[in-house]
N, C-alpha and C positions, 0 to 999 in steps of 0.2 A: 942195934937200934939207930945209933948215931950215924952209921954208914948209910943206912936207908934214907935218913933225913937229908944228908949231904948229897946222896945220889939224886934224890928228887929235886933238890935245889939246883943242882948242876943241870939236870934236864930242863927245868923251868928257864935257867939263864941261857942255855943253848937254843931252846925253842924261840925266846925273845930275840936273840941275836939274829937268827935266821929269818924271823918275821920281820924285824926291823930292816934287815938288808934287802929283803924282798919288797917291802913297801917304800924304801927310801928312793928308788928309782922307777916310779910308775911310767909305763909306756903311754905316750900321747898319740892317739890315732885321730887324725882329722876326718871327720865324716863328711862334712860339707861346710861351705862357707858362703855368707851373703855378699854378693858382689855389687849389688845395685838395690836402691830403694826408690820405687816409682810411685809417687802419691801414697797409697796406703798398702801397696804390694811389695813384696821383696822378690828379688830375683836371685837364685842361688847358682853356684858354679855348675852344678849338675844339670840344672835347667838350661843354662846357656849352652853347655856342651851337647845336650840333647837336641836343642833347636838348631845348632850348627851342623850337627849330623843329618837332621832332616833336610836342611837346605842343600847339604852337599849331595845327598842321595837324590833330591829333586833334580839338581843339575845334571847328575850322572845319568838319570833315567831319561832325560831329554836329549842326551848326547852332546851336551854343551860342557865346556870347561868352566868349572865353578871358580868364582873370584877368589883372590888370595885371602887368607884367614884375616889379615889386617883390614882389608876392605870389608869383608863379611861382618866383622865386629862393629864396624861403623854403621852398618845397615841396621843391626840389632839395637 
């Protein structure tokens, strides 16, 4: 009987050790971030990247060389 109790306590302790180690280092995944606030609207990084890609495609469709990214960011 006492061996069963010790065995159960040992399992509980091992479970807690593995659970604590698993929770001790949670992985942080950045989904999106706010890069600008204009009046009451926010602009996220993904929205900016989407707009830059639209402008790049617009220039490529017209057969023109699109501006450098630094200049493009100034226009946005």
